[in-house]
C-alpha beads as a LAMMPS data file, in Angstrom:
LAMMPS data file: protein, C-alpha beads

194 atoms
193 bonds

1 atom types
1 bond types

-500.0 500.0 xlo xhi
-500.0 500.0 ylo yhi
-500.0 500.0 zlo zhi

Masses

1 110.0

Atoms # bond

1 1 1 375.359 -255.387 329.512
2 1 1 373.655 -254.321 332.697
3 1 1 375.738 -252.508 335.248
4 1 1 376.053 -254.189 338.591
5 1 1 374.718 -252.152 341.396
6 1 1 376.658 -252.214 344.599
7 1 1 374.536 -252.493 347.652
8 1 1 375.939 -250.846 350.719
9 1 1 376.800 -253.436 353.349
10 1 1 375.151 -252.768 356.636
11 1 1 376.223 -254.271 359.876
12 1 1 373.464 -256.237 361.433
13 1 1 372.957 -256.411 365.157
14 1 1 372.215 -260.092 364.686
15 1 1 374.710 -262.697 363.569
16 1 1 373.174 -266.083 362.783
17 1 1 370.153 -265.102 364.806
18 1 1 372.252 -264.131 367.826
19 1 1 372.630 -260.574 369.010
20 1 1 376.123 -259.180 368.530
21 1 1 377.912 -258.550 371.832
22 1 1 379.399 -255.155 372.320
23 1 1 383.145 -255.401 373.012
24 1 1 383.930 -255.020 376.686
25 1 1 385.776 -251.810 377.438
26 1 1 388.620 -252.307 379.890
27 1 1 390.393 -249.682 381.900
28 1 1 394.101 -250.353 382.239
29 1 1 396.651 -249.544 384.921
30 1 1 400.167 -249.792 383.494
31 1 1 403.082 -250.832 385.724
32 1 1 406.696 -250.585 384.515
33 1 1 409.649 -251.587 386.675
34 1 1 413.429 -251.625 386.347
35 1 1 416.005 -252.745 388.895
36 1 1 418.262 -249.774 388.113
37 1 1 417.500 -246.315 386.822
38 1 1 418.104 -247.348 383.218
39 1 1 417.291 -244.530 380.816
40 1 1 415.933 -246.833 378.083
41 1 1 414.153 -249.659 379.911
42 1 1 411.261 -247.823 381.569
43 1 1 410.267 -245.750 378.510
44 1 1 410.435 -248.861 376.283
45 1 1 408.230 -250.834 378.684
46 1 1 405.755 -247.968 378.921
47 1 1 405.574 -247.494 375.160
48 1 1 404.984 -251.222 374.570
49 1 1 402.199 -251.303 377.161
50 1 1 400.545 -248.148 375.791
51 1 1 400.631 -249.561 372.248
52 1 1 399.174 -252.864 373.420
53 1 1 396.372 -251.128 375.326
54 1 1 395.593 -248.990 372.270
55 1 1 395.411 -252.076 370.006
56 1 1 392.981 -253.705 372.443
57 1 1 390.906 -250.527 372.730
58 1 1 391.543 -250.148 376.446
59 1 1 391.480 -246.862 378.320
60 1 1 394.653 -246.167 380.296
61 1 1 393.703 -244.751 383.675
62 1 1 397.062 -244.762 385.454
63 1 1 400.727 -245.390 384.654
64 1 1 403.227 -246.321 387.367
65 1 1 407.023 -246.430 387.018
66 1 1 409.188 -247.978 389.693
67 1 1 412.952 -248.301 390.081
68 1 1 414.409 -250.580 392.719
69 1 1 415.883 -253.887 393.748
70 1 1 413.833 -257.057 393.401
71 1 1 414.334 -257.769 397.099
72 1 1 412.766 -254.471 398.167
73 1 1 409.051 -254.028 398.682
74 1 1 407.531 -252.654 395.501
75 1 1 405.597 -249.732 396.935
76 1 1 404.394 -248.292 393.606
77 1 1 402.918 -251.649 392.592
78 1 1 401.264 -251.962 395.996
79 1 1 399.725 -248.493 395.556
80 1 1 398.464 -249.459 392.081
81 1 1 396.858 -252.629 393.444
82 1 1 395.438 -250.710 396.386
83 1 1 393.986 -248.141 394.000
84 1 1 392.279 -250.959 392.147
85 1 1 391.522 -252.663 395.504
86 1 1 392.907 -255.930 394.151
87 1 1 395.363 -258.465 395.475
88 1 1 395.283 -261.622 393.358
89 1 1 394.636 -262.798 389.831
90 1 1 391.577 -264.674 391.110
91 1 1 390.190 -261.406 392.428
92 1 1 390.888 -259.772 389.088
93 1 1 388.992 -262.489 387.252
94 1 1 386.117 -262.415 389.727
95 1 1 385.750 -258.660 389.188
96 1 1 385.932 -258.998 385.415
97 1 1 389.365 -257.362 385.160
98 1 1 391.832 -258.675 382.611
99 1 1 395.535 -259.205 383.310
100 1 1 398.187 -259.010 380.588
101 1 1 401.955 -259.325 381.044
102 1 1 403.781 -258.356 377.879
103 1 1 407.194 -259.663 378.950
104 1 1 405.856 -263.112 379.851
105 1 1 403.436 -263.157 376.870
106 1 1 400.616 -263.954 379.274
107 1 1 397.153 -262.643 378.446
108 1 1 394.503 -263.748 380.933
109 1 1 391.764 -262.154 378.842
110 1 1 391.969 -265.130 376.444
111 1 1 391.099 -268.797 377.065
112 1 1 394.657 -269.870 376.147
113 1 1 396.106 -267.329 378.592
114 1 1 393.851 -268.520 381.422
115 1 1 394.833 -272.125 380.673
116 1 1 398.519 -271.153 380.755
117 1 1 398.031 -269.357 384.091
118 1 1 396.393 -272.493 385.488
119 1 1 399.340 -274.599 384.339
120 1 1 401.819 -272.123 385.838
121 1 1 399.959 -272.189 389.157
122 1 1 399.964 -275.981 389.112
123 1 1 403.716 -276.127 388.467
124 1 1 404.382 -273.520 391.167
125 1 1 402.451 -275.624 393.696
126 1 1 404.341 -278.734 392.547
127 1 1 407.665 -276.910 393.049
128 1 1 406.641 -275.802 396.567
129 1 1 405.702 -279.392 397.483
130 1 1 409.012 -280.763 396.170
131 1 1 410.883 -278.125 398.203
132 1 1 408.916 -279.069 401.360
133 1 1 409.713 -282.760 400.847
134 1 1 413.407 -282.052 400.330
135 1 1 413.525 -279.856 403.440
136 1 1 411.833 -282.529 405.575
137 1 1 414.163 -285.217 404.214
138 1 1 417.223 -283.047 404.880
139 1 1 416.132 -282.349 408.469
140 1 1 415.444 -286.050 409.102
141 1 1 418.868 -286.962 407.700
142 1 1 420.564 -284.372 409.906
143 1 1 418.762 -285.692 413.020
144 1 1 419.775 -289.269 412.161
145 1 1 423.409 -288.137 411.976
146 1 1 423.202 -286.528 415.422
147 1 1 423.193 -282.935 414.197
148 1 1 421.621 -280.500 416.655
149 1 1 418.913 -278.526 414.882
150 1 1 417.467 -275.149 415.712
151 1 1 418.860 -271.943 417.007
152 1 1 422.211 -272.322 418.748
153 1 1 422.260 -271.785 422.500
154 1 1 423.990 -268.483 423.175
155 1 1 423.025 -267.059 426.542
156 1 1 422.432 -270.435 428.219
157 1 1 426.095 -271.314 427.656
158 1 1 427.019 -268.470 430.010
159 1 1 424.435 -269.259 432.743
160 1 1 426.985 -270.304 435.394
161 1 1 429.147 -267.231 434.767
162 1 1 426.081 -264.932 434.861
163 1 1 424.955 -266.332 438.240
164 1 1 428.485 -266.039 439.649
165 1 1 428.773 -262.367 438.573
166 1 1 425.311 -261.629 439.980
167 1 1 426.219 -263.172 443.374
168 1 1 429.349 -260.996 443.330
169 1 1 427.082 -257.919 443.135
170 1 1 427.615 -256.982 439.461
171 1 1 424.587 -255.234 437.893
172 1 1 422.545 -256.982 435.221
173 1 1 423.524 -254.357 432.616
174 1 1 427.216 -254.816 433.434
175 1 1 426.872 -258.614 433.258
176 1 1 425.259 -258.289 429.816
177 1 1 428.163 -256.073 428.649
178 1 1 430.848 -258.388 430.000
179 1 1 429.323 -261.602 428.646
180 1 1 428.200 -259.859 425.428
181 1 1 424.557 -260.933 425.524
182 1 1 421.312 -259.004 425.900
183 1 1 420.047 -257.717 429.250
184 1 1 416.786 -259.622 428.711
185 1 1 418.751 -262.878 428.452
186 1 1 420.554 -262.056 431.705
187 1 1 417.199 -261.373 433.449
188 1 1 415.736 -264.600 432.032
189 1 1 418.661 -266.729 433.285
190 1 1 418.642 -265.120 436.717
191 1 1 414.859 -265.503 436.964
192 1 1 414.954 -269.216 436.025
193 1 1 415.275 -271.783 438.798
194 1 1 418.670 -273.471 438.854

Bonds

1 1 1 2
2 1 2 3
3 1 3 4
4 1 4 5
5 1 5 6
6 1 6 7
7 1 7 8
8 1 8 9
9 1 9 10
10 1 10 11
11 1 11 12
12 1 12 13
13 1 13 14
14 1 14 15
15 1 15 16
16 1 16 17
17 1 17 18
18 1 18 19
19 1 19 20
20 1 20 21
21 1 21 22
22 1 22 23
23 1 23 24
24 1 24 25
25 1 25 26
26 1 26 27
27 1 27 28
28 1 28 29
29 1 29 30
30 1 30 31
31 1 31 32
32 1 32 33
33 1 33 34
34 1 34 35
35 1 35 36
36 1 36 37
37 1 37 38
38 1 38 39
39 1 39 40
40 1 40 41
41 1 41 42
42 1 42 43
43 1 43 44
44 1 44 45
45 1 45 46
46 1 46 47
47 1 47 48
48 1 48 49
49 1 49 50
50 1 50 51
51 1 51 52
52 1 52 53
53 1 53 54
54 1 54 55
55 1 55 56
56 1 56 57
57 1 57 58
58 1 58 59
59 1 59 60
60 1 60 61
61 1 61 62
62 1 62 63
63 1 63 64
64 1 64 65
65 1 65 66
66 1 66 67
67 1 67 68
68 1 68 69
69 1 69 70
70 1 70 71
71 1 71 72
72 1 72 73
73 1 73 74
74 1 74 75
75 1 75 76
76 1 76 77
77 1 77 78
78 1 78 79
79 1 79 80
80 1 80 81
81 1 81 82
82 1 82 83
83 1 83 84
84 1 84 85
85 1 85 86
86 1 86 87
87 1 87 88
88 1 88 89
89 1 89 90
90 1 90 91
91 1 91 92
92 1 92 93
93 1 93 94
94 1 94 95
95 1 95 96
96 1 96 97
97 1 97 98
98 1 98 99
99 1 99 100
100 1 100 101
101 1 101 102
102 1 102 103
103 1 103 104
104 1 104 105
105 1 105 106
106 1 106 107
107 1 107 108
108 1 108 109
109 1 109 110
110 1 110 111
111 1 111 112
112 1 112 113
113 1 113 114
114 1 114 115
115 1 115 116
116 1 116 117
117 1 117 118
118 1 118 119
119 1 119 120
120 1 120 121
121 1 121 122
122 1 122 123
123 1 123 124
124 1 124 125
125 1 125 126
126 1 126 127
127 1 127 128
128 1 128 129
129 1 129 130
130 1 130 131
131 1 131 132
132 1 132 133
133 1 133 134
134 1 134 135
135 1 135 136
136 1 136 137
137 1 137 138
138 1 138 139
139 1 139 140
140 1 140 141
141 1 141 142
142 1 142 143
143 1 143 144
144 1 144 145
145 1 145 146
146 1 146 147
147 1 147 148
148 1 148 149
149 1 149 150
150 1 150 151
151 1 151 152
152 1 152 153
153 1 153 154
154 1 154 155
155 1 155 156
156 1 156 157
157 1 157 158
158 1 158 159
159 1 159 160
160 1 160 161
161 1 161 162
162 1 162 163
163 1 163 164
164 1 164 165
165 1 165 166
166 1 166 167
167 1 167 168
168 1 168 169
169 1 169 170
170 1 170 171
171 1 171 172
172 1 172 173
173 1 173 174
174 1 174 175
175 1 175 176
176 1 176 177
177 1 177 178
178 1 178 179
179 1 179 180
180 1 180 181
181 1 181 182
182 1 182 183
183 1 183 184
184 1 184 185
185 1 185 186
186 1 186 187
187 1 187 188
188 1 188 189
189 1 189 190
190 1 190 191
191 1 191 192
192 1 192 193
193 1 193 194
């Protein structure tokens, strides 16, 4: 029986007559955040992001760790975005930069991820519109029930007393202290025509 000869398989630059595209090399900036200085959370986030970037063949150019409250301005993230000179996901896409969030399982480098981001944006806009409608309806209801809207009058309530003290020769600073309002409010009331 004749021995089968194995032919070495060679990778062709053409697949079905089409040239094979070289995989796009991405550079990645990794951002990890925790609300408290938790010893385990930041290293776990960083490790997961590094492993993901390695699986995708991306080069990690910068890693940023940030600890702080959600209400505070996230300065490290702002610096990372400034370093990349980016502000929005649309800008990222326009510049050919991929966005991946491991915790939300959102990968904008794939068609399914971009579709999901579009759906999320649509729902976020829907939620904002519903909130606007509810706010307008609540304000209209309050007006119908005779509720006074807006900032409460503080200094204007004391206008008569302020003028009386001023006619008695009390200084504007002293009037402000006695009535417990700002000196600017005292000047405004005294400067207005009665």
